[in-house]
C-alpha positions as MATLAB code, in Angstrom:
seq = 'MPFTARDRSKYPVVIGCDEVGRGALSGPVVVAAVWFEPETMPRKLLRELDDSKNLTAEKRRELTAWIRETSRVTVAANSVSIIDVRNIRNATLDAMRRAIMKLQIESPVMIDGVDIPPGLPHNCSAIVKGDAKVPQIAAASIVAKTFRDGLMAKLGIKYPAYAWERNAGYGTRHHLTAIGLHGTTAHHRKSYAPVAQYLIDLELSAEMPDATLEAIAE';
ca = [
      -5.885   34.032  119.180;
      -6.363   36.137  122.335;
     -10.061   35.413  122.848;
     -11.724   32.280  124.157;
     -15.327   31.248  123.660;
     -15.444   29.130  126.824;
     -17.005   31.934  128.872;
     -18.247   34.601  126.483;
     -19.962   36.496  129.322;
     -16.612   37.740  130.637;
     -16.300   40.120  127.679;
     -18.098   43.479  127.919;
     -20.963   44.623  125.721;
     -19.371   47.723  124.194;
     -18.645   49.582  121.000;
     -15.098   48.792  119.926;
     -13.211   51.305  117.805;
      -9.859   51.140  116.014;
      -7.999   52.900  113.208;
      -5.782   51.822  110.342;
      -3.378   53.883  108.279;
      -2.119   56.337  110.852;
       1.525   55.777  109.908;
       1.114   55.439  106.144;
       2.705   57.905  103.712;
      -0.310   57.874  101.412;
      -4.020   57.252  101.491;
      -6.663   58.037  104.105;
      -6.848   57.112  107.749;
      -9.746   54.685  108.218;
     -11.692   53.937  111.394;
     -14.222   51.213  112.128;
     -16.650   50.985  115.036;
     -18.197   47.612  115.898;
     -20.851   46.664  118.452;
     -21.978   43.187  119.417;
     -22.930   41.158  122.465;
     -20.157   38.577  122.956;
     -22.546   36.030  124.490;
     -24.522   35.893  121.239;
     -21.530   35.756  118.891;
     -20.636   32.493  117.127;
     -17.989   30.810  119.226;
     -15.726   30.165  116.235;
     -15.832   33.819  115.214;
     -14.957   34.978  118.707;
     -11.983   32.598  118.831;
     -10.665   33.809  115.475;
     -10.760   37.535  116.279;
      -7.292   38.992  116.670;
      -5.211   42.073  115.950;
      -5.629   42.538  112.204;
      -1.848   42.571  111.701;
      -1.661   38.969  112.933;
      -4.035   37.706  110.241;
      -3.594   37.038  106.552;
      -5.424   39.235  104.054;
      -7.634   36.298  103.094;
      -8.560   35.623  106.718;
      -9.306   39.327  107.314;
     -11.675   39.413  104.343;
     -13.403   36.249  105.552;
     -13.791   37.596  109.097;
     -14.938   41.023  107.879;
     -17.850   39.445  106.007;
     -18.748   37.418  109.098;
     -18.454   40.425  111.427;
     -20.732   42.469  109.163;
     -23.325   39.666  109.237;
     -23.365   39.352  113.035;
     -22.590   42.872  114.314;
     -23.403   46.540  113.953;
     -20.568   48.068  111.924;
     -19.705   51.552  110.667;
     -16.655   52.921  108.886;
     -15.400   56.509  108.638;
     -12.314   57.991  107.005;
     -10.424   61.227  106.557;
      -8.568   62.062  103.386;
      -4.990   63.130  102.829;
      -6.030   66.774  102.501;
      -7.644   66.724  105.955;
      -4.670   64.880  107.458;
      -2.252   67.482  106.078;
      -4.333   70.406  107.374;
      -5.483   69.065  110.740;
      -2.630   66.584  111.478;
      -3.041   62.828  111.753;
      -4.059   62.749  115.411;
      -6.958   65.173  114.957;
      -7.989   63.562  111.677;
      -8.049   60.141  113.363;
     -10.038   61.326  116.374;
     -12.563   63.037  114.089;
     -13.045   59.826  112.082;
     -13.446   57.875  115.329;
     -16.112   60.246  116.574;
     -18.048   60.021  113.308;
     -17.839   56.220  113.138;
     -19.076   55.852  116.718;
     -21.910   58.347  116.271;
     -23.036   56.668  113.024;
     -23.819   53.492  114.971;
     -26.559   55.332  116.884;
     -26.179   52.983  119.839;
     -26.158   54.005  123.489;
     -23.299   51.916  124.748;
     -19.940   52.319  126.477;
     -17.084   52.733  124.027;
     -13.618   51.189  124.164;
     -10.994   52.636  121.814;
      -7.624   51.168  120.957;
      -4.749   53.422  122.021;
      -4.449   56.332  124.411;
      -6.754   58.997  122.946;
     -10.494   59.548  123.306;
     -12.314   61.587  120.646;
     -13.845   64.795  121.987;
     -17.538   65.519  121.648;
     -18.917   62.043  122.336;
     -21.865   61.554  124.705;
     -20.771   57.973  125.463;
     -18.795   56.651  128.392;
     -15.426   56.156  126.681;
     -12.233   54.351  127.640;
      -8.901   54.199  125.824;
      -7.300   50.745  125.991;
      -3.634   50.250  125.141;
      -3.316   47.134  122.945;
      -7.082   46.937  123.044;
      -7.247   44.700  119.988;
      -5.781   41.919  122.141;
      -8.101   42.570  125.086;
     -11.522   43.591  123.758;
     -13.117   41.484  121.005;
     -15.089   44.401  119.565;
     -11.847   46.387  119.144;
     -10.236   43.404  117.415;
     -13.241   43.191  115.107;
     -12.979   46.914  114.363;
      -9.290   46.595  113.505;
     -10.076   43.790  111.047;
     -12.910   45.681  109.353;
     -10.893   48.907  109.096;
      -7.826   47.213  107.626;
      -9.855   45.212  105.122;
     -11.629   48.382  103.991;
      -8.444   50.442  103.706;
      -6.378   47.719  102.035;
      -9.106   47.312   99.413;
      -9.140   51.041   98.769;
      -5.347   51.219   98.457;
      -5.354   48.255   96.062;
      -7.813   50.116   93.824;
      -5.646   53.246   93.936;
      -2.663   51.033   93.137;
      -4.210   50.207   89.763;
      -4.130   53.910   88.877;
      -0.642   54.426   90.336;
       1.144   51.103   89.762;
       4.669   52.413   90.415;
       4.077   52.607   94.186;
       2.814   49.027   94.733;
       0.074   50.172   97.084;
      -1.685   46.854   96.628;
       1.246   45.340   98.540;
       2.351   48.066  100.962;
      -1.002   49.866  101.525;
       0.789   53.214  101.337;
       3.305   52.566  104.110;
       6.929   53.629  103.797;
       8.472   50.426  102.475;
      11.760   50.544  100.579;
       9.900   50.062   97.291;
       7.502   52.890   98.058;
      10.266   55.310   99.077;
      12.277   54.434   95.982;
       9.201   55.001   93.802;
       8.688   58.457   95.326;
      12.293   59.323   94.456;
      11.871   58.071   90.887;
       8.332   59.150   90.056;
       7.517   61.904   92.532;
       4.380   62.144   94.626;
       0.670   61.956   93.886;
      -2.417   63.697   95.212;
      -2.768   60.755   97.608;
       0.577   61.306   99.353;
       0.630   63.025  102.749;
       2.726   66.124  102.198;
       3.032   66.746  105.942;
       4.859   63.423  106.481;
       8.642   63.644  106.671;
       9.730   61.454  103.696;
       7.207   63.089  101.379;
       7.915   66.579  102.694;
      11.668   66.063  102.270;
      11.192   64.952   98.668;
       9.147   68.080   97.934;
      11.759   70.311   99.597;
      14.551   68.677   97.588;
      12.491   69.062   94.419;
      11.881   72.737   95.142;
      15.566   73.359   95.852;
      16.578   71.568   92.675;
      14.207   73.723   90.643;
      15.287   77.007   92.205;
      19.062   76.573   92.539;
      21.701   75.883   89.895;
      23.627   72.640   90.275;
      26.750   74.450   91.480;
      24.805   75.989   94.368;
      23.359   72.619   95.379;
      26.800   71.055   95.294;
      28.132   73.823   97.528;
      25.340   73.213  100.052;
      26.027   69.483   99.998;
      29.692   70.086  100.773;
];
């Protein structure tokens, strides 16, 4: 728990922004933007904010509901098709810009990471490991992960072989094995190396006789 409620005034009044899903093999990249005044936040909530990866799924869902009750929150996402065309960095920055603008708040912005979205009228700062330093960024990371995990769990019902309800589309051993056994879906990022390699291998297998493939392998 990186935040203390003893002196809430030491934390800035800013919009915090963070993304989830940048490294996943499937599903969208999701961004949340959160604004609140730390001095007015419930002390218990402030103490429990943390990097979303350090929290259980149950705790993230609990905190997300509480954050939405006490803060201004927006979420934006970009789909696999946009990620494959524009690349993940540009897709993420675009979702960040849209999430921040949707808040319609004139406030400084602090973003987790090293990149600042172009085209914002706000005073913006990029904060490395910001989810451990800025409570609004921590809140944004929790909201974004809860939203994306819920979406991937719903997609997992339609595509049960990939266990997205457990791995959220990341490249776990189970997920990679499932791609090899069952192929890819419309929700897989074709520009990502493991997925792209599978598609290349599939194309080669379809175009070349087995003897040719064996010769290449040797």
